[in-house]
N, C-alpha and C positions, 0 to 999 in steps of 0.2 A: 310634662317638661316645663320647667321654669322659664318665664319670660326672658331672663338673662341669657339662658342658653340658646334660645332662638336668636336673640340679638347677636351672640357671638358668631353664630353660623352665618348670619346675613353679612357681617362684617368681614367674613373670611378667616376668622380666628378659629383655633381647634374648639370642638366642642368640649363642654366640661366633662370630667370623668364621673363615672358612676360608682356608687358604693352599695355592696350588698350587705342587707341587714339579716343576721343569722339569729335563729331561735337558740339561745343558750342551752335549753334543756335537750335539744336534739342535734344541734349544729346544722340544721337545715336552713336553706335560704327562704325567708319570708317576704322579702321585698328588694327592689333595687331602686335607689333614690339617686338622682342627678346631683352633683356637687357644684356649688356655686362658685364661679370664678372671681378673680379680683375686679374684672370689668362688672361683673354682676353685682358685687358689693357696691360699687361706686353708683350704679344705677338705682339699686335699692335705697341707698342713702339719700339720693336726690328725691326720690318718690316720697320718702319718709318725711324729708323736711317740708315738702309742700303740704302733706297731710297733717303734720304737726301744727302748723300755723292755723289751719282750720279747726283742728280740735282744741288748741289753747284758747281760741276765740269764742268757744261755746260757753253758754252760762254753766257754772259750776253744778248746778242741779241737774243739767242736761247731760253732763259727763257722767255724773253719778248714776243717773237712770240708766245709761247705756251699759255701764259696768255691771250693774244689778242684772240687767237683761243678759249680758254675757254670762254671768254666774248661773242664771236660770237655765240658759241653753246647755252649759256644762252639766247642770244637774239632770237635765233630760238625756245625757249621753254617758252617765257615769259607767254603766256596765261595758259599753263599747270601748271607752278610754281605758278602763282596767283590763280588758282582755288584750288591747293593743300593748299594754305595759307588760303583760305576762309573756306575750310573743317575742318582744324586742329586748326585754331586760330580764326575763326569768324569774320575775318577782312572783311570789306566792299570791294567789288571787285575792286572798283577804287583805294583804298588804296593798296591792294594787287598787283595791276598791277604796281603801282609806286615802290612798294618794290622789286619786281622782276627786274625792270629796274634799280633799285639802285645797286643791285648786279653786273649786267652787267657793269655799269658805274664804279663802283669802281674797278673791274678787269681791265678794260681799263686804269684807272687812274694809279693803281698800276704798271701795265705794262711799263707805261711811265716813272716810276722812276727807273726801274732796271738798265738802263745805265747811270743813273745820281747818282747813289749810290757810289760816288767817295771818296776817301781819300783826303789827303792834304800833301803838301810839306812844311815844316816849317823851315825857316832859323836858322841854328845853327853854332857854331864854329866847325871847324875840320872836316866837313863831310856834309852829307846830311840826313835830317830826314824826313821820310814819314810815313803817317798813312793809315791803311787799314780798311775797314768796313767789318768784317767777319760775316757770319751768326751764329745764336746761336746754331742751331741744330733741335731739336724736340720741337715744341711749342703746348701747349695745349690751345685750346679756348672752354671755357665753356659758351654757349649761353643761353639766357633767352627765356621764352615762349611769351613774349609780342610782340617782333619783331624778329621772328625766323630767317627770311632770311637776312635782312640788317645787324644786329647786328653780325651774324656769319660771314658775309663778312668783316665787319670792321677789324676783327682780321685776317682772313684766307688770304685775298688778299695781304696786305702788308707783311705778314709773308712769304708767298710763294715767292713773289717778291724779298725779301731780301735773298733768297737761302735757306730757312728753310723747313722742313716738318711740316704738321700740323694735329693734332688729334683734331677733332671737337666733343664735347659732347653736343648734343642739349638737351633742356629741355625735360622731360618725356612726356609732353603733347604735344609737337609740333615737332616730329622728322622727318616728312615726307619730308619737303622741303630740310632739310639737306642731307638726304639719296639719294634724287634725284639729288642734286647738286654734290654730290660724283660720281654719275654714269655718269653725264654730263662731269665732269673733265675728266674721263677716255675716254670718246667719243672724247674729244677734243685732246686727245694725251698726257695728262699728265702721267708721270711714274706711274705705279702701286704702290700703298701703300704710295705715296707721300702725298695724302690728303685722310685721312680715317675718316669715322663717326662712332662713338662709342656710340650709344644710351644706356641709362641705368639711374639708380637711382643716384642722386647725392651723397648719402652717401656710394655708392659703386664705380661706374664708376669714378665719379667726384673726390671723395677722392683719389682714386688709381692714377689718373693722377697727381693730386697736389703733392702726397707723392713720385712719381716715381723718382729715382735719374737721370734718363736719359731724364727726360723731362726738358728742359733748361729754359722755362719761361711759366707762366700761364697767360691768358687774361680772366678775369672773369666779367660778367655782371649779376647783380642780387641784392639781398637785402643786406643792410648794415651788418646785422647779420651774414650771411653766408660770406660775403666778409671779415669779421674781422677773421673768421676761416681759410679762404684760405690764407689771409696774414701771419697769425700765422704759418701755416704749411709750407709756402714758405720760412719764415724767418728762420725756423729751418735748411734749407739747403742753406741759402743765395741766394735764387732763386728770379730773378726779377719778378714782377708781375704787371699787369695793372688792375685796378679796376674801374668799372663804376657802381655805387651804387644807392642808393635812392635820392630822391629829394622832395622838398616841395616849388616849385618855386613861386615867387611873379609876378603879373601882375599889374604894377603900373600906374595908371590913375591920371595925374595931371589936374587941372581945365582949364588949357590953351590948353589941347589937343583937337583934333577932337573927341569929346565925343561919337557922334553917330557912328563913325567908330570903335572907341575903343570898344564900347558895341556890335556892330554886328560881330567883330572879336573875342570876348571874348569866346563864345561857343566852337569854334574850338580849342581853346588853352588848354581846360580841358575836352572836350568830344572826341576829336580825340582818336581813339583805345579805346573807351569806359573808358577813363581816365587812362588806363593801360600804362602809360608812365612816365618815371622818369622825363622827362621835362614838365609835365603838369603843367600849371600855375593855380594851385588849390587854391592859395590865392590871391584874387583880392582886391587890396589896391587902394581905390578911395579917392581923396582929398574931404574933408568934404563938401565943397560948392557945389560940383556937384553929391554928393553921392545919393541923391534921384532921380535926373534926370538920372543918369547912370542906376539904378535899373529899373526905368520905360522903358528904352530902352532894357536893358538886358532881360526882361522877354519874349517879343515876339520872340527874337533872340534864346533864349534857347528852347522855345516851338516849334519853326519852324525848329529845327535841326531834320532831317528826321532820325527815328529809325525803322529798320525792317530787312527784309531779306538781309543777307550779299551778296547774289549773285545778287541782284538787284542794278544796277548801280546808281540808284537814292538814295540809302541808304547812310548816312553819319555816323551812329553809329550802331554797332552790339551788340552782347551779351558780357558778360564777359567770361573769359576763362573757368570757372568751377563753380560747385556749392559751392565749398569751398570758391572760391573767392567772390562770390555773398554774401554769409553768412559774410564774413569778412568786405566787404563794408557795408552791412546793420547793423553790429554792431556798426558803427559810427553814424547811423541815426535811432533812435528808431522810432517806428510808429507814436508816438505822438509828435515827434520832430517838433518844429515850423519852417518849410521850407519857406524861402522867395519866392522861385521859385520850382516848382515840374513838371517834364515832364511826358510823357507817356512811357510805355514799354509794348511790346506784352504780352499777357497772354498765358498760356500753356507751352509746353515743351521748354527747352532751359534755358540758365543761364542769363536771362535779368534783368536789373536794370535801373529805370529811372533817367534821368538827374536831379540833385538836387542842389540847391544853399541855403546855410545856412548863417544866421548872427551869428557871433561867437566872443566871447572875445579873446584877443590875445594870452591868455594862454591856452585856451580850446584845448583838445586834437585834435578836427577837424582842428584847425588852425596850429597845430605844428606837427602832425604826418602824415606820407604818408599814404593816404587811398588807392590809386591804384584803383579807380573806378570814376565813373562820378559825383563826388561831389566836389563842391567848396565852399569856404567861402568868405564873403565880410567883410572887415574891413575898416573903415575911418581912415584918417590921416590929420593932420593939415598943415604941411608945409614940405619942402624938407628934412629937418633933420629928421623929424618924420617918413618919408616915407622910408628913408634909415635904420633908427632903427627897424621899423617893418619888412623890407625886410630881415634883417639879424637876426630876432629873432628866428631862428630855428638852429639846428645843421648842416643843409644841406647847399648846395652851387652849384647846378648844372647849372640852367638857370634862365631865367627871361625876362621880357619885361618892357619897359618904353615908356609911351605915353605922349608926349609933343611937342609943336611947338618951344620950346626955345632950341636952339642948346647948348648954354652953360649948361643948366640944364641937358640935355641928356648926355652930356659928365660927368658932376659931379656926377650924379646919377650912371651911369654906372661904374664909377670908385669906388664909394662908396659901392655898393652892392657886397657882397662877393660870386661871382658865377663865374664859367668858361665860360658861354655862354649867352650873352645877345643881345636882339634885341630892336631896337628903332622903335616905330611906326609899329611893326609887330610881329609875333610869330615865326619867323623863327630862328631856332638855329643850325640846324644840315645840313652841306654839306660835301660831301665826299673831298672837296678840302680845307676845313679849319679844325683847330684842334678842337676836342671835348673833354671834361672831366670836372671834378667837383673839388671844394674846400671841405675841411673839410670831413663830413661823407658821402659826395657824391662821393668820390672816390680818385684815385691815378694815376697819368700819364695822358697822352693824346693819343687819337685815331685820325685817319684821318688826312687830311692836308699834306702839303709838307714834314713834318718830320716823318710821319708814318712809313716809311721803316727803318729809323734809330733806331726806338724803338725796332726792331728785329735784331740788330746786336751788337757786340762787337767791340770796337775800338783797333786796335793793332797799337802800336808805334814801328817803326824800325829806328834805328840809323846807318849809314854806315860811317865808318871812311875811307874817302877817301885817307887820308895820308898813310894808310896801304894797300889799295887795289891796285892791278895792272891791 
């Protein structure tokens, strides 16, 4: 039981509701987690403020040492964390192991930035001008269910490194890895209450965090619809916010590309995490002259993508997160819809959906809306200008891929596509050492990379009049 639930009972308020965590592969309950109330959020913020003051007062080298120790403790529990991710999110165990390792690596990377978070000295007349990068205070990180561990770390690690306290609200469906990471932080020696996990409903715990006057910044990853409401609430307090929202990313294949390689790589770009990925390349744009050849090559690649038990290391694609998400995905693909390619999915319990490739018109909802499932559409294009036009024909702009052997074309198209993260002849968009974020409805601000810590600081400017100082 969370301390805030005990406090609610003592004060005569109703106890916090509980949330059941289900295994997406079986539909069975694996845990029950109490939900944090609005009162609980207020108490957590108060504790975090006190802890943050002590944390910010530590020497930078000491903060860095503790974060590295946190990374080392995570490293000792990689398999445990991965198996928790398999159970609560249905991720294939190979993916889950990578995700746990990503948390460790990001903590290490952020720790390396603590002592490099320096100000500057600016030449001015009559004295000396210096700047300081000061922590914001208490940061709220609202994490999604599709990548519970790594996305939580994207906000948490640099915020802590910059001297802030963090309140992490995981998605209702996937709180278990977050709760375990908070325990490991204490085991590593981080101060009590510096990093707290506050599970609960978005409309209760999440909304309370966003509205709280002592939360200095909100980092939100989720749908564009909810992101808008988070941004509006933060605007009322002139509170900074980082938003990583939806996507409908293009995978652009030119005729001069290695078409065989592009086709064999395409399934992983929209079936990874069962398509529950804002970066999923779910719009495959293929130059008309190689369109038919590409589809011939794509079909065996899609059907050969291994779907099954997430605990099996050979599995490449597991279930969707919930029955509701399965129903949402299915609503885009009626049973009589003419599919170019349709894979297989396990029968029986669990939230399974087969890999599906559709042919669509460029204005069809399957080609413009984020489905967030293992469904892609194929659209032909004529030339470079047409490819860029189609790539930009949605309100999103998160990621994308360009397949070509022409270096000039790769650069021209990369500059022409309105997206924050692009890959040439690959589908790699996210590294902890490079910035990540989107254009337009895909979000606001950047996470990760060398500038990650600065996003959790305020710049203070100080002028010293040396003519008056003794």
